[in-house]
C-alpha positions in Angstrom: 2.6 0.8 -11.8 5.8 1.7 -13.7 8.4 -0.8 -14.6 11.9 0.1 -15.2 15.2 -1.8 -16.3 17.8 -1.4 -13.6 20.5 -0.7 -16.2 18.4 2.0 -17.8 17.5 4.3 -14.8 18.9 6.4 -12.2 18.0 6.5 -8.5 17.1 10.1 -8.4 14.2 9.7 -11.1 13.1 6.4 -9.9 12.6 7.8 -6.3 10.6 11.0 -7.9 8.3 8.3 -9.9 8.0 6.1 -6.6 6.3 9.1 -4.8 3.6 8.9 -7.6 3.3 5.2 -8.3 4.9 1.9 -7.6 8.2 1.4 -9.6 9.2 -2.1 -10.4 12.9 -2.4 -11.0 13.7 -5.4 -13.3 17.0 -6.9 -14.5 16.8 -9.0 -17.5 13.2 -8.5 -17.8 12.7 -10.2 -14.3 11.4 -8.1 -11.3 14.1 -7.6 -8.6 12.8 -4.8 -6.5 9.9 -2.5 -5.9 10.2 1.1 -5.1 7.1 2.7 -3.0 7.2 6.4 -2.1 6.8 7.1 1.7 7.2 11.0 1.6 3.6 11.5 2.8 3.7 8.9 5.5 4.4 9.3 9.3 6.5 7.2 11.5 3.3 5.0 12.7 2.2 4.6 9.2 5.7 3.3 8.2 5.7 1.0 11.3 2.2 -0.5 10.5 3.4 -1.2 6.8 5.7 -4.0 8.1 3.7 -5.2 11.2 2.4 -8.7 10.3 0.2 -8.8 13.5 -1.5 -5.6 12.1 -2.2 -7.1 8.8 -3.3 -10.3 10.3 -6.0 -8.1 12.2 -6.9 -6.5 9.1 -7.6 -9.7 7.3 -9.5 -11.2 10.1 -11.7 -7.9 10.1 -12.3 -8.3 6.2 -13.7 -11.7 6.9 -16.3 -10.6 9.3 -19.9 -9.7 8.0 -20.4 -6.3 6.8 -23.5 -4.1 6.5 -24.6 -1.3 4.3 -24.3 2.5 5.4 -28.2 2.5 5.4 -28.1 -0.5 7.7 -25.7 1.1 10.0 -27.7 4.3 10.1 -30.8 2.3 11.1 -29.2 0.4 13.7 -27.8 3.6 15.3 -31.2 5.6 15.0 -32.6 4.4 18.4 -35.6 6.3 19.5 
């Protein structure tokens, strides 16, 4: 993550930086904005980024029990 003061940057270079890492824009040492590059995302990915219902579903799924890859392969190995 890169931090840049709003008075010491220009939009063009900040947008280029944002394609590689998040850029936090500060004013007076306090964060006021975050730039996140989206050049490689499609329309569906952009929509999901802001969809609260999608992130709620992801959070619920992450709370469910998990299994290792070995356990998964064993459970699928039906003979």
